[in-house]
C-alpha positions as CSV (number, residue, x, y, z in Angstrom):
1,M,0.0,0.0,0.0
2,T,1.4,3.4,-0.9
3,N,1.6,6.2,1.5
4,P,-0.5,9.2,0.4
5,N,1.7,11.5,2.5
6,A,5.0,10.4,0.9
7,S,7.2,13.0,-0.7
8,P,9.4,12.5,-3.8
9,A,13.1,12.1,-2.9
10,V,16.4,11.3,-4.6
11,W,19.6,9.7,-3.4
12,V,22.8,10.4,-5.2
13,G,26.4,9.2,-4.9
14,G,29.5,9.2,-7.1
15,T,32.9,10.7,-7.7
16,L,34.5,13.2,-10.2
17,N,38.1,13.8,-11.0
18,V,38.8,17.2,-12.7
19,A,41.9,18.8,-14.1
20,V,41.6,22.6,-14.5
21,K,43.6,24.9,-16.8
22,G,43.0,28.5,-17.3
23,I,44.0,31.9,-18.7
24,I,44.4,34.5,-16.0
25,G,45.6,37.9,-16.9
26,G,46.6,36.7,-20.3
27,T,48.8,33.9,-18.9
28,S,48.1,30.2,-19.4
29,V,48.3,28.3,-16.1
30,D,47.6,24.9,-14.7
31,L,45.3,25.3,-11.8
32,A,44.7,22.9,-8.9
33,S,43.0,19.7,-10.0
34,F,40.4,18.2,-7.8
35,L,38.8,14.8,-6.9
36,T,35.4,15.1,-5.2
37,S,32.6,12.9,-4.1
38,R,30.8,15.8,-2.5
39,I,27.5,16.1,-4.5
40,S,24.5,18.3,-3.6
41,A,21.1,17.6,-5.1
42,S,18.0,19.7,-5.5
43,F,14.7,19.6,-7.3
44,N,14.8,21.8,-10.4
45,P,11.8,24.3,-10.5
46,L,11.4,23.5,-14.2
47,G,11.3,19.7,-13.5
48,G,13.8,17.1,-12.8
49,Y,16.9,17.5,-10.7
50,S,20.0,19.6,-10.4
51,F,23.3,18.2,-9.1
52,T,26.4,20.0,-8.1
53,F,29.9,18.5,-7.7
54,E,31.7,20.7,-5.2
55,D,35.3,21.2,-4.2
56,N,36.0,23.4,-1.3
57,H,39.6,24.1,-0.3
58,G,38.8,27.5,1.2
59,S,36.9,30.6,0.3
60,S,39.0,31.6,-2.7
61,S,39.3,28.2,-4.3
62,E,35.8,26.7,-3.9
63,R,34.6,25.3,-7.3
64,K,31.3,23.9,-8.4
65,L,30.3,21.9,-11.6
66,S,26.6,21.6,-12.1
67,I,24.6,19.0,-14.0
68,S,21.0,19.3,-14.9
69,L,18.6,16.4,-15.3
70,R,15.4,17.8,-16.6
71,T,14.6,14.2,-17.5
72,L,16.6,11.3,-16.1
73,L,17.6,10.1,-19.5
74,D,18.8,13.5,-20.8
75,P,21.5,15.0,-18.6
76,S,23.5,18.2,-19.5
77,I,26.4,20.0,-17.9
78,S,24.8,23.3,-17.0
79,G,27.4,25.4,-15.4
80,Y,30.7,26.0,-13.6
81,L,31.6,28.6,-11.0
82,E,34.4,29.5,-8.6
83,Y,34.5,31.8,-5.6
84,V,36.6,35.0,-5.2
85,V,37.2,36.8,-2.0
86,T,36.0,40.4,-1.8
87,E,35.7,42.9,1.0
88,R,32.1,41.6,1.5
89,G,33.3,38.0,1.7
90,A,33.3,35.1,-0.8
91,Q,31.4,35.9,-4.0
92,P,30.6,33.6,-6.9
93,Y,32.6,34.1,-10.1
94,D,30.5,32.5,-12.8
95,Y,31.6,31.1,-16.1
96,E,29.6,30.9,-19.3
97,V,29.8,27.3,-20.5
98,T,30.8,27.3,-24.2
99,S,31.2,23.6,-24.9
100,R,29.8,20.5,-23.3
101,S,30.5,16.8,-23.3
102,S,27.9,14.2,-23.4
103,V,27.0,12.2,-20.3
104,A,26.3,8.5,-20.9
105,V,23.2,7.1,-19.1
106,T,22.5,3.6,-18.0
107,Q,19.2,2.7,-16.4
108,L,20.0,-0.1,-14.0
109,N,16.5,-0.6,-12.8
110,P,13.2,1.4,-13.0
111,S,14.4,3.8,-10.2
112,L,18.3,3.6,-10.4
113,Y,20.4,5.4,-13.0
114,R,24.2,5.5,-13.6
115,Y,25.7,8.6,-15.3
116,S,29.3,8.3,-16.8
117,L,31.4,11.4,-17.5
118,D,34.2,9.7,-19.3
119,N,36.7,12.0,-20.9
120,F,34.5,15.0,-20.5
121,Q,35.7,18.5,-21.6
122,L,34.2,21.8,-20.6
123,S,35.2,25.2,-21.7
124,G,34.1,28.4,-19.9
125,K,34.6,32.1,-20.1
126,A,34.1,34.3,-17.0
127,R,31.0,36.4,-17.3
128,H,32.7,39.4,-15.7
129,G,36.2,39.3,-17.2
130,D,38.6,37.8,-19.6
131,E,39.5,34.6,-17.7
132,T,38.8,31.2,-19.2
133,R,38.8,27.7,-17.8
134,E,39.3,24.3,-19.5
135,L,38.1,21.4,-17.4
136,T,38.8,17.8,-18.4
137,G,38.4,14.6,-16.5
138,G,36.0,11.8,-15.7
139,G,33.8,10.2,-13.2
140,W,30.4,8.8,-12.5
141,F,27.4,9.2,-10.3
142,L,24.3,7.1,-9.4
143,V,20.8,8.6,-8.9
144,R,18.0,6.7,-7.2
145,E,14.5,8.0,-7.1
146,L,12.5,7.1,-4.1
147,T,9.7,8.3,-1.8
148,Y,10.3,9.6,1.7
149,P,7.5,9.2,4.3
150,L,6.2,12.4,5.9
């Protein structure tokens, strides 16, 4: 018997390994790479889910790579941002994503999906400056839809 008071829920787990290069002030530099299993999930107001792989080594080096799942079988890399330190504290420094890699999807059962980001490449240009970022790497994550009793 189903619970009429149950709420939709999602469980997510996985890992992502990212190498970051960039152009800062006209100079090409290799930036700190990161390996993360820290993933936050939220319901997308337009439908589906939004996931963010996060790396936080401190206020000025926090980075987030976002993936949108409007439908579970059609993922897309939706954004990248870093944080900069200002006199008002850490502020987001957003990048316009200019190229995207595909994300392979495998439906393991009716409520469990595996997403593979093998050899992904992402290019971005800062929305408020001339800096660019090139991200490469790979990883995977699992998503399980479930219901949570109220």
